[in-house]
N, C-alpha and C positions, 0 to 999 in steps of 0.2 A: 490459423493463418490461411489466407487465400493464396493459391498457387498462381504464380504469374509467369508467363511464357518469357523465358530469358532471352530468346532471339528477338521478341518483340521489344523488350526492354532495351537491348543492344541497338535496335533500329532507331529508337528515340534518342539514344546517346550519340549515335552516329550522325543524326539528322536534326539539328536544331529547329529547322522549319517543320518537320513532322511533329516535334514536341510542341511547338507554338500552335499547330492545327489542333492538337489534342487538348491543349489548355484552352483554346477558344471553344472547342466542342463541350468541354466539361462546364464552362461558364454558361453555355447556352442551356444545358440540361438542368443544372442546378437553378438558373434563373426561372425556367418553366415550372419547376417544382415550387419555387418561391412565390409565383403568382397565387397558386392554390393555397399554400401555406399562410400567406398574408391574409387571405379571406377567411380561413379557419381561425386564425388568431384574433383578428379584429371584431369579428361578429361577436364572439364570446366576451371579449373585454367590454364591449359596449353595454351589455345588459347583465353582466355577472353580479354587479353590485346591486341592481334593482331586483333581481331574483332573490338575493340573500335578504334584502330589506323587507320584501313582501313575505318571504316564508318565515323569517325570524321575528318580524314585527318590531324591529328597532334599527335605528341608524348606528348604533355603537358597534355593531358587528358586519356593517355594510362593506367594510374593507376585507371581510373574511375570504370571499372568493378569490380576490386578487392575491391575497396572502396564500391561499391553498394551492392555486394553480401555479404560482411562482415558486412555492416550496416543493410542489410535485415536479416542477420543471428542474429544480436543483438535483433531486434524485435521478431524474431522467437524463440530465446532462452528464452526470457521473457515469451512468451505465451506457448511454449512447457513445461517450468518448471512449470507454474501454472496449465496447463492442466494435467501434470503427477502428480502434488500434489493432485489434486481433482479427477482425473479418473484413475490414475495409470500409470506406465511406458508404458504399452502395447499401450494405446490409444494416449498418448502424443507423443511418438516416431513415431508410425505408421503415425499419421496425419502430423508430420513434414516432414517426408520423401515424403509422397505423394504430399504435396504442393510444395516441392522442385523439385519434377519431372514435375509438371505443369509449373514451372518457366522455367525449361530447354526446354520444348516444346515451350514456348513462345519466347525463344531466337532464336530457329531455325525458327520460323515463322517470327521474326523480321528481320533476315538476308535475308530471301526470298523476303520480300516486302520492304527492305531497310528502315525500320522505326526505327529512333533513339528513339523516344518515347517509342515504344513498348520494344525495347532492354533494355532501362533503367529500366522500370517497371518489365520486366521479370527477369532481373538480380537481383533486390531486392527479388523477390518471389524465385528465385533460392537459395537465401541465407538460406532459411529454411532448405534445404538439408544439407547445410554446417553446420548449427547450430545443427541440429538433429544428424549428424554424431558424433559431439563431445559430445552432450548430452547423447549419448548412453553408453559412457564410465562409466557414473555414475551408470547405471543400474546394471553393474556387481559388484558394490561395496555394494548394498543394504543389501546383506546377509553375507557380509564378516566380520570377526573380524578385529581389528586394525592391526594385523600383516599380514593380507592378502590383505589389501585394495590397496596398491600401485601395488601389483602383479596382482590383479584382473583388475585394470585399464589397466596394461600393456598387459595383455592377449587379451583383445578386441582390443587394438590398434595394436597389432602384426597382427590380422587377417585383419586389415584394409590394411596392406602392399600389400597383394596379388591383391586387386582391384586397390589400389593406384599406384602400379608400372605398372600394365597392362594397365590402363587408358591412360597415356601419350604415351606409345608404341603403342597404337592403333590409335594415331592421323592420321598418313598417311592412314591406312586401312579405317578408318571411313571417312576421307575426300574423298577418292575415291568412298566409297559407296554413300556418300551424293551427289557427282557430278553425279553418274549414276541414281540418282533419280531426277536430275534437281535442287539440292539444293546447295548453295554455299559451297566450300570445307571446310571452317573454321567452318561451323555449324555442321559438321559431329560429332565431339566430344560431342556436346550437345545432339545429338540423343542418344549416349551411356549413357549419364548422366541421361536422362529421363527414359530409361529403368532400369538402375541400381537403381535409387531412388525409382522407383515404386516397384521393387522386394524387396528392403530392407523393405519398409513399409509393404508389404504383408507378408513377413517372421515374422515380429514382431507381427503383428496383429493376424496372424493365430496360432503362436506357443507359445508366451510368456504368458503361463498360467500354474499355478497361477501367478498373478503379484507379482514380488519380492518386490516392495516398499510397497504394502498393507500388505504383509506378515511381512515385517520388522517393519511397524508401529504397527501392532497388538502385535507382540512380545515384542516390546519396552514397550507398554502400560502394558502388563501382568508383565514384569519385575518391572515396577515402583510400581505396586500394590502388587506383591507377593514376591519380592526379595529385600533384604536390602543391595544393593551395592555389591552384590556377583559377582565376576568375574568368567565367565565359557565360555564354548564353544559357548554360545547364546550371548555373549556380542556383541552388536551392536552400543552402544552409544559411549563409550570411549571419552567423551567430556573433553577437557583440562579446566583448571581453568579459563583462559581468552578466552572464545570462540570467541568473536569479534576480538581479536588480531590475532588469528589463520585464521580466514576468511580474515582479511585484508592483511596478509602477503602472504597467498596463492593467493589471487586475485591479488595483485601487481606483483608477480612473473609471473603469466600467462599474465597479461596485457603487460608488458614490452617485454617478449619474443615474443608475438603475434605481436606487433607492428614492432619490428625489423625484424622478419622473413618475414611477408607479404611485408614490404617495399622493401627489397632486392629481394625476389622471384619474385614480380610483374614486375620489370624492367629487370630481366635477359633475358627473351625472346626478348624484345625489343633491349637490348644491343647486343644480339647475331645476331638478324636479321640485325642490322645496319652494322655488320661486315661480312656479307655474308653466315651466317649459315642457313641452311634449316630447315624445320619443323622436319625432322628426328632427327637432332642433337639437336635441342631444346627440343624435346620430351624426348630424352635420358637423358639430363642434369636434366629436371625436374623430370623424373622417378627416378633418383638417389637421388634427394632432397627429394621427397615425401617418397621413400623407407627408407630414413634415418630418416624421421619424425616418422615413425611407427615401423620399423623392430627392431631397438635397444630396443624397449619396452620389448622384451623377457628378457633382462638383467636389464634395468632400473628400472623396477618395484621391482625386488629383491634387487637391490642396495638401493633404496629408503627405503624400509622396513628394510634393514640390517643396513646401515650406517647413515640413517637419511635424513629427508626432507631438512634441512639447507644445509648439505654438497652437496647434488645434485642441489639444487638451485644455489649455488655458482658455481658449475661446469657448469651450464647453461650459466652463464654470461661470463665466460672465454671462453667457447667454441664459443659462438657467437662473441666475439671480435676477435678470431683467424680467424673465417669465413670471417668476414668483411675485415680484413687485406689481406687475400689471395685473395678475390674477387677483391679488389681494386688494387692490384699489378700483377694480373694474366694477361698475354698477351691476347689481345682480340681474337687471332686466336687459343688459346690453350683450346680446349674442355676438355682435362683431368684436367687442373687446375681449370676450372669452375666447373667441376663434384666435385672436392675435396672441393671447396668453398661452393657450394650448399648442399653438403653432410654434411659438418660441421654445416651449418646453420639449416638443419633439425635435427641434432643431439642435438644441443643446445636447439632448440625448444622442442624437446622430453623430455630432462632433466627437463626444466622448467614447461612443462605442467603436467607431472606425479607428480613431487614433489609438485607443487602448488595444484593440484587437490586432492592429499592425504591430505594436510593440510586443504582444505575446507571440505572433508569428515569427518576428524577427529573432526572438529569443529562444525558441523551441526547436530542437532538432527533429528531422522527419521520423526518425525511429521511436520517438516518445511524444511527438507532436499532439496526436489526437487525445491521448490521455491527459497531457498537461492542459489542453484546451478544454476537455470536458471538466477537469477539476476546477479551473478557474471559473467556468461557467456555473458551477455549484454555488460558489461565493457570490456570484452575480444574482443568481436566483434567490438565495437566501436574504440578500439586500433587498430585493424586490418584495419578498415575502414579509420582511420587516416593515418596509415602507407601506405596504398595503394594509397590514394589520394595525400599525400605529396610527395611520391616517384617520381611520374611523374613530379611534378613541380621541384623538386630538380634536376632530370636528365635532364630536358629540359633547366634549367639555369645553370647547371654546368656539371657534369659528373657522370657515373656510379661509378667511383672510389671514388668520393666525397660522394655519397649516401652510398656506402658500408662502408666507415670509419666512417661516422656519426652513421650508425646503430651498428657497433662494439663498438663505444664509449658509446652510449646510453645504451648498454647491461650491461656495468660496474656498473651502478646504482643499479643493483640487490644486490650487495655485501653490501653496507651500509644499504640498505633498510631491508635486511634480519638480519643483525647483530645488528642494533640500538635498536630494541625492546628487544633483549636479554640482552643488557647492562643496560636496565632500570629496570630490576627485582630486 
């Protein structure tokens, strides 16, 4: 456990304005790390399936990279959550990003020596960067009150947009750079991923002081001993009557949206390549998709805080359904319609992630918050791994249209899942 200066904590308790300044500073630092983290995540996602297809010689396992790095992100989410609970967000998040960077380096080496085994192992390790990129959104909520939480989540995710959009659009440039160094073209984006993840980890390790989670836990402990349920600017708990129900609903929303999003996203580059689209067009479609995953957060967080977690979770399911229908019926040569479909896919995921995350934060106490969040993200990662693995098999045995329609239909399960517990009250 990190030792926190008790006099410093007392100063935040005595001065709400000082606590607000720290909250804003934490958001700024986490947001900066998210710019790098987004680039690291997006660059690898764009070409992961193409590398697998090239090295394995079949489409049936093209979803394997997404499955592996999302599976790896599950294990990393569990470990990062517990490391953050024990040693603070700074150590937990920095470690996760650095490990992810090592995985990206491994992918580059694997393509150079044409080693399938090293590729699979490296993709698992690369998943740590993916997990940490998502876990970082929780750091912004540690010092937020209930009315700020979704907005805090969205603020850090908006900053991810800059890196996430730049990453896929640098695919051709990084490919040429890789070739100039005697490295296979498709490995180029993973060079960018390695650099970006290392930088994200360095930013957090050097700048995230004092640690927001440690401060939040100390303030909560003080409140429990000295305040009798008084609501104030320092309110950090805001625990609903049925905490487990809130955690379960929030987790379900994130799990379903992740499965649908990863499944359709993973096979889109393969679908486009089959119909004659080049890396530039594929990168553009994925850039719009990932931009839609993060940039709308600027408004999503405000909406989740204003109109409610439930309404935005339902909006997520409806948006994902529309995305699946558009993707299924879009002509294979229509890049604009694929951009629309993948943009809606990213938007639906965004609605689900922020509304689900807000419910998790509402329902988890500071003393166990990081551990609970890490555990939930394990299930989210496993859902993504399942979506990635199954998507390749569905497409190999059927079509991209079938995959898209299945994903859209699955997203409708969100509505009864969300509404059923409300009817049991």
